[in-house]
C-alpha positions as CSV (number, residue, x, y, z in Angstrom):
1,X,-72.6,22.6,-3.4
2,X,-75.6,23.0,-5.8
3,X,-74.8,23.9,-9.4
4,X,-75.2,27.7,-9.8
5,X,-75.9,27.4,-13.5
6,X,-79.7,27.3,-13.7
7,X,-80.8,28.1,-17.3
8,X,-84.5,27.5,-16.7
9,X,-86.6,30.1,-18.5
10,X,-87.3,33.1,-16.2
11,X,-85.6,31.5,-13.2
12,X,-83.5,34.0,-11.1
13,X,-79.9,32.8,-11.0
14,X,-78.0,32.9,-7.7
15,X,-75.6,35.4,-9.3
16,X,-75.9,37.8,-12.3
17,X,-72.7,38.2,-14.3
18,X,-72.1,41.4,-16.3
19,X,-75.4,43.1,-15.4
20,X,-74.4,45.3,-12.5
21,X,-73.8,48.4,-14.7
22,X,-77.3,48.3,-16.2
23,X,-78.9,47.7,-12.8
24,X,-76.9,50.5,-11.2
25,X,-77.9,52.9,-14.0
26,X,-81.6,52.0,-13.4
27,X,-81.3,52.5,-9.7
28,X,-79.6,55.9,-10.2
29,X,-82.5,56.9,-12.4
30,X,-84.8,56.5,-9.5
31,X,-82.7,58.8,-7.4
32,X,-82.5,61.3,-10.3
33,X,-86.2,61.8,-10.3
34,X,-88.9,61.9,-13.0
35,X,-87.6,62.2,-16.6
36,X,-84.3,60.3,-15.9
37,X,-83.5,58.4,-19.1
38,X,-83.0,54.9,-17.6
39,X,-86.6,55.1,-16.2
40,X,-87.5,54.0,-19.7
41,X,-85.5,50.8,-20.3
42,X,-85.6,48.1,-22.9
43,X,-83.9,44.7,-22.7
44,X,-83.3,42.8,-25.9
45,X,-81.3,39.8,-27.0
46,X,-81.5,36.2,-28.1
47,X,-83.6,33.7,-26.2
48,X,-82.1,32.7,-22.9
49,X,-79.8,35.7,-22.3
50,X,-81.8,36.8,-19.3
51,X,-84.3,39.5,-20.4
52,X,-87.0,38.3,-18.1
53,X,-84.5,38.0,-15.3
54,X,-83.6,41.7,-15.8
55,X,-87.2,42.7,-15.5
56,X,-87.4,40.8,-12.3
57,X,-84.2,42.4,-11.0
58,X,-85.4,46.0,-11.6
59,X,-88.8,45.1,-10.0
60,X,-86.8,44.1,-6.9
61,X,-85.0,47.4,-6.9
62,X,-88.2,49.4,-6.9
63,X,-89.9,47.2,-4.3
64,X,-87.0,47.8,-2.0
65,X,-87.7,51.5,-2.3
66,X,-91.4,51.1,-1.5
67,X,-92.6,51.5,-5.1
68,X,-95.4,49.6,-6.7
69,X,-94.5,47.3,-9.6
70,X,-97.0,46.0,-12.1
71,X,-95.9,43.2,-14.5
72,X,-97.5,42.1,-17.7
73,X,-96.8,40.1,-20.9
74,X,-97.6,41.4,-24.3
75,X,-100.4,39.0,-25.2
76,X,-104.0,39.9,-26.3
77,X,-105.9,41.9,-23.7
78,X,-102.7,43.6,-22.5
79,X,-104.4,47.0,-21.8
80,X,-107.4,45.5,-20.2
81,X,-105.3,43.4,-17.8
82,X,-103.1,46.3,-16.9
83,X,-106.2,48.4,-16.2
84,X,-107.6,45.7,-14.0
85,X,-104.2,45.5,-12.1
86,X,-104.2,49.3,-11.6
87,X,-107.8,49.2,-10.4
88,X,-107.0,46.5,-7.8
89,X,-103.9,48.4,-6.7
90,X,-105.9,51.6,-6.2
91,X,-108.4,49.6,-4.1
92,X,-105.6,48.0,-2.1
93,X,-104.3,51.4,-1.2
94,X,-107.6,52.4,0.1
95,X,-109.0,54.8,-2.5
96,X,-111.5,54.5,-5.3
97,X,-110.9,54.1,-9.0
98,X,-112.2,56.9,-11.2
99,X,-115.6,56.2,-12.8
100,X,-117.0,58.2,-15.7
101,X,-120.7,58.4,-16.4
102,X,-122.6,58.2,-19.7
103,X,-126.1,59.3,-20.6
104,X,-128.5,56.4,-20.2
105,X,-131.7,58.2,-21.0
106,X,-133.3,61.6,-21.4
107,X,-136.5,62.7,-19.7
108,X,-138.4,65.4,-21.6
109,X,-139.6,68.5,-19.9
110,X,-143.1,68.3,-18.4
111,X,-146.0,69.0,-20.7
112,X,-149.3,70.2,-19.2
113,X,-148.0,69.2,-15.8
114,X,-147.0,65.7,-16.7
115,X,-143.4,64.4,-16.5
116,X,-140.2,66.3,-15.6
117,X,-137.0,67.2,-17.3
118,X,-133.6,65.7,-16.6
119,X,-130.8,63.3,-17.6
120,X,-130.2,59.8,-16.3
121,X,-126.6,58.6,-16.0
122,X,-125.1,55.2,-15.6
123,X,-121.5,54.2,-14.7
124,X,-119.2,53.8,-17.7
125,X,-118.4,50.1,-18.3
126,X,-115.0,49.2,-16.9
127,X,-113.2,48.5,-20.2
128,X,-113.9,52.1,-21.4
129,X,-112.3,53.7,-18.4
130,X,-109.1,55.2,-19.8
131,X,-105.8,53.7,-18.7
132,X,-104.4,57.2,-18.4
133,X,-107.1,58.2,-15.9
134,X,-106.5,55.1,-13.8
135,X,-102.7,55.4,-13.8
136,X,-102.9,59.1,-12.8
137,X,-105.1,58.2,-9.9
138,X,-102.7,55.5,-8.7
139,X,-99.6,57.7,-9.1
140,X,-101.4,60.5,-7.2
141,X,-101.7,58.1,-4.2
142,X,-98.1,56.8,-4.6
143,X,-96.6,60.2,-4.9
144,X,-98.4,61.4,-1.8
145,X,-96.4,58.7,0.0
146,X,-93.2,59.6,-1.8
147,X,-93.1,56.5,-3.9
148,X,-93.7,55.7,-7.5
149,X,-94.8,53.1,-10.1
150,X,-92.9,50.7,-12.4
151,X,-94.6,48.9,-15.2
152,X,-92.8,46.0,-16.9
153,X,-93.9,44.3,-20.1
154,X,-92.3,41.1,-21.3
155,X,-92.3,39.3,-24.6
156,X,-93.2,42.3,-26.7
157,X,-94.1,41.6,-30.4
158,X,-95.9,43.2,-33.3
159,X,-99.2,41.3,-32.7
160,X,-99.6,43.4,-29.5
161,X,-98.7,46.7,-31.1
162,X,-102.0,48.4,-30.5
163,X,-101.8,47.7,-26.7
164,X,-98.2,48.8,-26.6
165,X,-99.1,52.0,-28.4
166,X,-101.7,52.8,-25.8
167,X,-99.4,52.1,-22.8
168,X,-96.3,54.0,-24.2
169,X,-98.5,56.9,-25.2
170,X,-99.9,57.1,-21.7
171,X,-96.4,56.8,-20.2
172,X,-95.3,59.7,-22.3
173,X,-98.1,61.9,-20.9
174,X,-97.1,60.9,-17.4
175,X,-93.4,61.7,-18.1
176,X,-94.4,65.1,-19.6
177,X,-96.3,65.8,-16.4
178,X,-93.3,65.0,-14.3
179,X,-94.8,62.0,-12.6
180,X,-92.8,59.4,-10.6
181,X,-93.1,56.5,-13.0
182,X,-90.8,54.0,-14.9
183,X,-91.4,51.6,-17.8
184,X,-89.3,48.7,-18.9
185,X,-90.0,46.2,-21.7
186,X,-88.2,43.2,-23.0
187,X,-88.3,41.2,-26.2
188,X,-86.4,39.6,-29.1
189,X,-84.4,42.0,-31.2
190,X,-86.8,41.7,-34.2
191,X,-89.8,42.5,-32.0
192,X,-88.1,45.5,-30.4
193,X,-87.1,46.7,-33.8
194,X,-90.7,46.5,-34.9
195,X,-91.8,48.5,-31.9
196,X,-89.2,51.2,-32.3
197,X,-89.9,51.5,-36.0
198,X,-93.6,52.2,-35.5
199,X,-94.6,55.6,-36.9
200,X,-96.8,56.3,-33.9
201,X,-94.1,55.5,-31.2
202,X,-91.4,58.0,-32.1
203,X,-91.2,58.7,-28.4
204,X,-89.6,55.3,-27.8
205,X,-86.9,56.0,-30.5
206,X,-86.0,59.2,-28.8
């Protein structure tokens, strides 16, 4: 029979050993509803222990329940890529992504019968659409179908701290609102320690 030991980076092994308790706890958190502690999970350890595999396993759990899962890696452009993924998912589900408008020009009131007053608006450029607004729109659609959203972020490190701040802050707002969401991230112990030690992200330490 084929050798079951497959230590290739990120490859899903035919059998996980010693991980069932963590996966069961995550699955139970989905049943427990919004705010369950394991819906915010971190996987840390030395290289090769299976952090990426664990993210894949919990994605399988939510997909089996009809949830949507968005997967990212903490590299430059993290927030922009996640926003694009959310926008595509909103479109796939048959609704429209929110669009803000900004003032493009001002028309002065008419003088001596010439001209007319008013404001001209143009769509806000996509990069400036807030991630929170996009995620809220997506979760609205998912919750109407009794499902939810999982976001996973792999290879976290300090160089991506600004993006991680944005994402975790938005996630905190969604949790406070009782939304059906989950967030999981993975990284080396030193990288996770940097993230948890950030003065802005006290939410993660709690």
